[in-house]
N, C-alpha and C positions, 0 to 999 in steps of 0.2 A: 790279744797280743800283738800291740802297735809296731810296725817296724819303721824307721827315719826312710831310710832309702833300700827300697827293692830292687833289683835286677831286673831287668827285662823277663826272664823265665818266668820269675817270682810272679811278677805282674800279672803274667798270661795265665800262670797256674789259678793264682785269684781270680782273675777274669771267668776263667773255665767255671770255678767252682759256684761262683754266682749265679752264672747263667743257668749252671745244673739245678742249684737249688730253686732260681725261680720257674724252671721248667716242670719241675716236680712240685711246686706250690699251687700251680695252675689246677692239680688234682687231689692234694691233700693238704691238712692243716700241717704247719711247721711242726708239731708237737709230734705227728705222725711218720714223719720223714726222718728215717735215719742214716747217720754216718755212713754206712754201706752203702745204701741206695745212693747217697749223692756223690760217693764214691765211682760206683759203677757206672752213673750216668754221666760224670765228668770223664771217666775212663781214667782214672788214677787209683793208687793205692791209698789205703788208709795212713799209712805213715805219713805219706805227703800231706794229707790233710791236714793230720795232728801238727805237722810242720809249721801250720798258718793259722790254724783256729783250732779252738777245745772243743767246740758245739756247733752244730747248725745254728742256733741261738746267736752265737758271737758271728758269724758267717751273716746272718741277716741283719745283725746290726751294724755289722761292715759297709753293707749295701746302704742302710740308710743312712750311714755317716757320709758317704760317699755324696748320695744327694744333699744332703745337709750341706755339704762344702760348697757343691755347686751353686745351691740356691742360696747363699751366703754370696757368691760371686755374682751373680746375677742380680743381687739385691745393690751391693757396692757399685756395680758399674753405671746405675738408675736412681741411687735414692737421693740425688740432688738434682737430678734435670727435672724440667717442667713437665708435667702429665706424667712425673716418676711412675706413678699405679699402673697405668694402661703400658706402658714399656717393661717395665717389671710383670707383669702379669702377661703380657706377647712373648716376653724370653722365656718365662717359667711355662708357660703352655707348650711353644715348641719344644721346650726342653722337655716335658712331660709325654707328649706326642712321639716323640724320636723313642723314646723308652716305655713304649705304649705294653707292652705285656709286663713288664718290671711293675709300672704301675698301677695294673689291673690286679697284679697280686696282692701288692700292698694295700690298695683300698678294699680288696676281698675278706672275707671272713676266715679266709686260711692263714693271713700274715698273724693274727694274734695280736695284732698292732692296732693300739686304741689311735686310730688315727686323730680322731675329734680331741682328745685330750693332749696328745702328744704334738700335734700340727699346732692346737691352738695355743699350746706354750711356745714354740717355736714364732709363733707370731707375735706372740707378746713381748719377746725381746725384743722387737722391732717398733713396735705400737707406743706410744710417748702421750701422755695427756697434756693438754692445755689446763691453765693455772686453775682454771674454773671447773676442773672433773677430776673425779678420784680414780686412783688405780683400780677400784671394783668395776667402774664403768670401762676402764680399759678391757679387763678381762672380759667382760660382758661384749664387747665390740670385738675383740679377739674370736671369742666363742661363735659370736655370729656371722662373722665372714669366713672364718674356715668353716663351719659348719656348711652353709651356703655354698661355697667354693668345692668343697670334696663333692656334695651331691650331683652338683653340676659336671664336674671333671668325670666322675664315676658316668654319668650318663652320655656325657660328650665320646669319651675313649671308647664306649660299647657301641657305638654310632660306627657303621663302617663308612656313612657317606655325610661324615661332619663338618662342620665348617671351619675354617682357616683358624689357626691360634688366634692371630691376629685380632680376627673379628670375634670371638669368643672374649678376648681381653678387653675390647672395646666394651663390648655389652655388659660385662663382670665390673669394670671401673665404673660405669655409667650407673650402675647399682649402687655400688659399694660407697664411691667417695661422697653422696649425701648423707650417706649414714654414718660415717667416719670422719666427715670434712674437718671434725675439731682435732684429729689425731695425725702425728706427724711421725716419722722414722727417726728411730734413734742413730745418731751416727754410728757407723762400724768403727770397731777400732781393727 
């Protein structure tokens, strides 16, 4: 139920619903969370929920869409700069750290979200092979990068005394660049 322009109150209601769902998903898988429970946690009535979303899955999808838009902006900001990967990763990891609880839920089994498959498809949109490579190699490269980063980010987020996002970005870019040095970002439109 996408809405082009939401007023401030509608945006606030959606944010409260998103926060409530994330809070509940810390304890239960999304398919076990009722609309009633989301509404109780958010302290809103069901009709308000249904004014914005059709289901808890649509609400979760909205959370993921917001993140996708934000990541796209991060990539656009740095995709032509020298050391683009390190800059993108530093901003992305800072973003992730600032939304730690949400990302712990997304990366958990409770989300029902196939992080590997969905994140790989997202990365593939930005990976382009050189003329010597095939699109199959790009897919493998994207899978390799996302699986490794997802695992590292999960461990990183679960540590209270974690290294700074910038240091993590530097480490991962040094690991990935030799592996995918033949690949470049597609220009974003």
